[in-house]
Structures are given as structure tokens and as C-alpha cells.
N, C-alpha and C positions, 0 to 999 in steps of 0.2 A: 503493500500500499504506500510506503514512503517513496518507492520509485515512481509510482504514478502521481502522487501529490507533490513530490519533491519538497517535502516539509519534514525536517527532523523532528519538529514539535509532535508530529503525529505518533511517533514511537514513544516519546515521553508521556504523552496523554493517556496511552492505553497500557503502559508498563505496570502501573500499580494494580491493574485488574488481572494480572497473571498470578495464578496461585503459586507458581514455582519461582517467582522473583521476589526480590526485596520490596516489601509492601509500603515503604515510607516515601510517598510522593514528594513531600516537602524537601527531603534530603536529595532525591533524585533531580528535582528541579533546581535546588540550590547548586549541586555539582555541575549540572548542565550549563546554568548561566555562569558560573564561575570559570569553567573551561572555555566557554564561548567568548567571555570577556565583555559582553553587553547583553542587553534585554531587547530581543527583537520587537519590531512594531506589532501591535496587536497580540501580544504574547498570550495574555490571559483569554482573550476571545478565541484565538486559535487552539489553545489547550482545551477549552470547553467544547469547541466544535468537534475536534477529533475524538475527545472522550465521549460525546454524545454518539457520534458515529459508531465508535467501537461497541458501545453498550447496546445500541439498536441491533446490530448483527449478532452480538453474543446473546442477547435475550431471544431474538428470533431463532437462532440456532437451538437454544435450550428449550424453547417452547416446542419447536418442531420434533425435538427428540424426546419430549416428555420429561425433561430434566430441569425445568425451571424451579428454582428454589429461592429462598428469602435473600440469599447473597445476590442473585441476579436482580431481584426486585429493588434491593437497596442501591446497587450500583447504577442501575437505570434511573432511579429517582434522584440520585446524586448528580447524574449527568444532565438530567432535565433541569434540576435546580441551578447547577453552574451556568447552564446556557440560558438562564432566566426565563425558562418556559413554564415553570411552576413556582408557587410562592414558598412551598415548603416540602422538602424531601420526605419528611416524617409522615405527612398525611397521604403520600402517593400510593394508590392502590391499582393493582393490575387485574 
């Protein structure tokens, strides 16, 4: 997906959703920006967009496979909230 979007923020936005990877988004973001040396334009908006896209396909895949669980609902709600599409992630129901 990064090859298509040509946006390294794409990987950063979805990495904390991977069970097998380090789950601390703040530390990954801090390290990314530190190594990059600057904060890219629209950084937070790009993170939110890529995170939402990731959670839409992950939730769809889980639903189709009959494996949609609370973790998926929570991450999808968080993505919708970060993208400012819902007012509260806590009240989101699928």
C-alpha cells in the first residue's frame, strides 16, 4: 500500500494495529519524526486517514471471516474518532 500511496505515514498509521508489533503508537511516531528531522505537512490528518483506511479493510476482513471481535470494534471506533467522523469512540456500536 505504501508503494501505491507513496506515503511512509501509511505504515506508521497502521503499525500499532498489528498484534505482533510494538503497540506504542506514540513512541513509534516520536522515533519516526526524530529520524525524519521534521514534521510533514498535514501529518496528523494523514495519520488519521491511513489509520481509518486500515481499520475499514481490517474490520471488513474480520466480518467476512466471522472473526470480528471487540478489538476490531475498538480500533475502528478509534479510527473514526481520529478522523473526526464520530464524536466519541466509546459510544460507537457496530
